[in-house]
C-alpha positions as CSV (number, residue, x, y, z in Angstrom):
1,Q,55.1,-98.9,69.2
2,V,51.8,-97.0,68.7
3,Q,48.6,-98.5,67.6
4,L,46.0,-96.3,65.9
5,V,42.4,-97.1,65.1
6,E,40.1,-94.8,63.2
7,S,36.3,-94.7,63.3
8,G,33.4,-92.5,62.3
9,G,33.6,-92.8,58.5
10,G,30.6,-93.3,56.3
11,L,28.3,-91.9,53.6
12,V,27.1,-88.3,53.8
13,Q,25.5,-85.9,51.4
14,A,27.3,-82.8,50.2
15,G,27.1,-80.0,52.8
16,G,26.9,-82.5,55.6
17,S,29.2,-83.2,58.5
18,L,31.1,-86.1,59.9
19,R,33.4,-86.5,62.9
20,L,36.3,-89.0,62.7
21,S,38.0,-90.4,65.7
22,C,41.4,-92.0,66.1
23,A,42.1,-93.9,69.3
24,A,45.8,-94.4,70.2
25,S,47.5,-96.9,72.4
26,G,51.1,-97.8,73.2
27,R,53.2,-94.8,74.0
28,T,52.1,-91.8,76.1
29,F,49.6,-90.1,73.8
30,S,50.6,-86.6,74.9
31,S,54.2,-87.2,73.8
32,Y,53.6,-87.0,70.1
33,A,51.9,-84.9,67.5
34,M,49.1,-86.4,65.4
35,G,48.2,-85.9,61.7
36,W,45.3,-86.7,59.4
37,F,45.8,-87.7,55.8
38,R,43.5,-88.9,53.1
39,Q,43.8,-90.8,49.9
40,A,41.3,-90.9,47.0
41,P,41.3,-93.7,44.4
42,G,44.1,-93.1,41.9
43,K,45.6,-90.3,43.9
44,E,48.5,-89.9,46.2
45,R,48.1,-89.6,49.9
46,E,47.3,-86.0,50.9
47,F,47.9,-84.1,54.1
48,V,44.7,-82.9,55.8
49,G,45.9,-81.4,59.0
50,A,47.9,-81.9,62.2
51,V,47.7,-81.1,65.9
52,S,50.5,-80.6,68.4
53,R,51.2,-82.7,71.4
54,G,49.2,-80.5,73.8
55,G,46.5,-79.7,71.2
56,G,47.3,-75.9,71.2
57,T,48.6,-75.7,67.7
58,T,47.0,-77.0,64.5
59,K,47.9,-76.9,60.8
60,Y,45.6,-77.5,57.9
61,A,45.8,-78.0,54.2
62,D,44.3,-75.2,52.1
63,A,41.7,-77.5,50.7
64,V,40.1,-78.0,54.1
65,K,40.9,-74.8,56.0
66,G,37.8,-73.3,57.5
67,R,35.8,-76.5,57.1
68,F,37.7,-79.1,59.0
69,T,38.9,-78.9,62.7
70,I,41.4,-81.2,64.4
71,S,41.3,-81.6,68.2
72,R,42.6,-84.1,70.7
73,D,41.7,-85.3,74.1
74,N,44.9,-86.6,75.8
75,A,42.9,-88.0,78.7
76,K,41.1,-90.2,76.2
77,N,44.1,-90.9,74.0
78,T,42.0,-89.8,71.0
79,V,42.3,-87.3,68.2
80,Y,39.3,-86.0,66.2
81,L,38.7,-84.7,62.8
82,Q,35.5,-82.7,62.6
83,M,34.5,-82.3,58.9
84,N,31.8,-79.7,58.0
85,S,30.5,-78.5,54.7
86,L,31.7,-81.7,53.0
87,K,32.1,-81.8,49.3
88,P,32.3,-84.7,46.9
89,E,36.0,-84.1,46.4
90,D,36.5,-84.9,50.1
91,T,35.7,-88.5,49.3
92,A,38.7,-90.6,50.4
93,V,40.1,-93.0,52.9
94,Y,41.1,-91.0,55.9
95,S,44.0,-92.1,58.1
96,C,45.5,-90.8,61.3
97,A,49.2,-90.9,61.9
98,A,51.6,-90.3,64.8
99,D,54.8,-88.2,64.6
100,L,57.1,-89.3,67.3
101,S,59.9,-86.9,66.4
102,S,61.1,-84.2,68.9
103,S,60.4,-81.5,66.4
104,L,58.0,-78.8,67.5
105,A,57.0,-78.1,63.9
106,L,53.9,-79.9,62.6
107,A,54.8,-82.2,59.8
108,H,52.8,-82.4,56.5
109,R,54.7,-85.1,54.6
110,P,53.6,-88.7,55.1
111,N,57.3,-89.8,55.5
112,D,57.5,-87.7,58.6
113,Y,55.0,-89.9,60.4
114,D,56.0,-93.1,62.2
115,F,52.8,-95.0,62.8
116,W,49.5,-95.2,60.9
117,G,46.0,-96.4,61.4
118,Q,44.2,-98.6,58.9
119,G,42.0,-95.8,57.6
120,T,38.3,-95.2,57.4
121,Q,36.2,-94.5,54.3
122,V,34.5,-91.2,53.8
123,T,32.1,-90.9,50.9
124,V,30.4,-87.6,50.1
125,S,27.5,-87.8,47.6
126,S,26.5,-84.9,45.4
């Protein structure tokens, strides 16, 4: 079992920045990849990005590439999502997820992830 708790969401103006955190507990944090997803009202859950077990490889959705950065601190059992140049269309509930598979490829489909946090709301005003 893996427990995930997000924090850092809030209200920010367009062009601003936020950093989300996701604290993990349960299994050895460095043994699994982590992903971030978001879901806006009335829309399907959307892949934001993912980071490998050691943090050396990342993958991003085109919509956030160049603006968002994922990192992890395995000593603190935490993954981060730094969001810059935020836009109103980034408004959503953001969730972190753990991929416990042995695959080295970073997954982008929600079904590839095994455990999820409860989510944190990010609202970007225009």
